[in-house]
N, C-alpha and C positions, 0 to 999 in steps of 0.2 A: 069507236075510234073518236078522239077529240079533234075534230076538223080544224077548229081555230088554233089549237097548238101546233098541229101539222103544218097549217099555212104559215104560221108565225115562224116556226123553226126553219121551214124551207126558204122563206124570204130572207131570214137573218143569215142563212148559210150562203145565199146568193149575194148578199150585201157586198163582200169584198170585190166581187166581179163588177157589180154596178158602180162601186166607187171608182174602180179602175177605169171603167168606161167614161165616167163623169170627170175624171182627173182629180178626184178628191182623196185618192188613197195616199196614205202616209209613206214616208221613206225611212231611211235610217236603218237600225239594227233589225227591225222587224220586217224589212222589205222582202227578203226571201220567203218568210212565212206568209206574208201578205200575197205575194205572187202565187204561192201554192193554194192558198185559200181562195184566191180569185179564179184559178184554174178549176177547182172543184166546184165553186159557186157557178161558173159558166155552164157546167153540165146540168145542174139543177135548173138554172134560168132558161136554158135552151129547151129542156123537157117541158117546162111549164108553158113556154112560148108556143111550142108545136101544138100542145093540147088546146090552147085557147085561140088558135088561128080561126078567124071568122066570127069571133065573139067581140064585137067592138067595145062593149062596156068594159069587159075585163082587160082587153088589150089597151084601152085608154088608161086605166088605172095603172097598169104595169109600165106603160110608156112614161107616165108622169113620175113614177117612182124612179125609173131609170134616169130621167133627167135630173132629179134631185133626190139621190138615195139616202141622204141624211135627214130628210124632211119627216118628222114624226107624223104630221097629218097624212102625207102620202103613203107612208108605211101602213098606217091604220086602214086607209082606204083599200090598198092593194090586199092587205090581210083579209079584210072583210069580204071582198068579192071572190078572192081565192078560196076562202073557207066555204062560201056558198056553193062554189063549183064542186068542192071536194064532197060536200054533203050530198049533192045531186048525182055525183059520179063515183061510186065506190070503188070501180075498177082503177080509175085514175088515182084516187086516194091511196090505194094499196101500192100502186106503181110508184108514186111519189114517196111514199113512207119507205119503200125498199131502196130507192135511189138516195134518199136522205141518210139512211142507215149506212149505205156504202160510203157516202161522202164523209159522214161523221166518223166513220171507222178508219178512214185513211188519215192517220195522224203523222205528225212530223216528230221524229225523235230528236231530243236535245240533250246536251250535256252542259251543266253550268258549274263552274268552280268559283268559290268565294274566298277572298283574303283581304285583310285590312278593313277599315271602316271610315265613314265620313258623314257629315250632316250638312245639307244645303237647304235653307229655309225650313220647311216642315217635312222635308223628305229625308229619311235616315237611310243610309246605305251601310249595311254591315258587310264589309268586305269589298273586294274588287270583283266585279262580275265579268267573267269571260265566257262568252257565248259561242258554242260550237254546234254545228249540225252534223 
């Protein structure tokens, strides 16, 4: 099992929840999708937090990521300490992988219709996008 990838994927899936906590989540058309992703990310984050309770080094890295979830250095640090934990605890790695599979498998169905076209700056829109869930 690639523990670095598992740690990365789990933290990336939890990111919408962390951004929501930090108040850095975006709004607009993707808000409903963001809220669903945050809900799923919360399940992952809480599972990780339960496992690392008592390990101040990992807790500190996760707390710092939670404070600034868009910080690349904080993501890298949290990813590294989580990967180390996963390497030393195969049972938790398996549990986290299963939880991540469930979270990633819970998708949002969307329907998009396109009509017309326009160009704004360097962004071309072919058609009018109507977003439905």
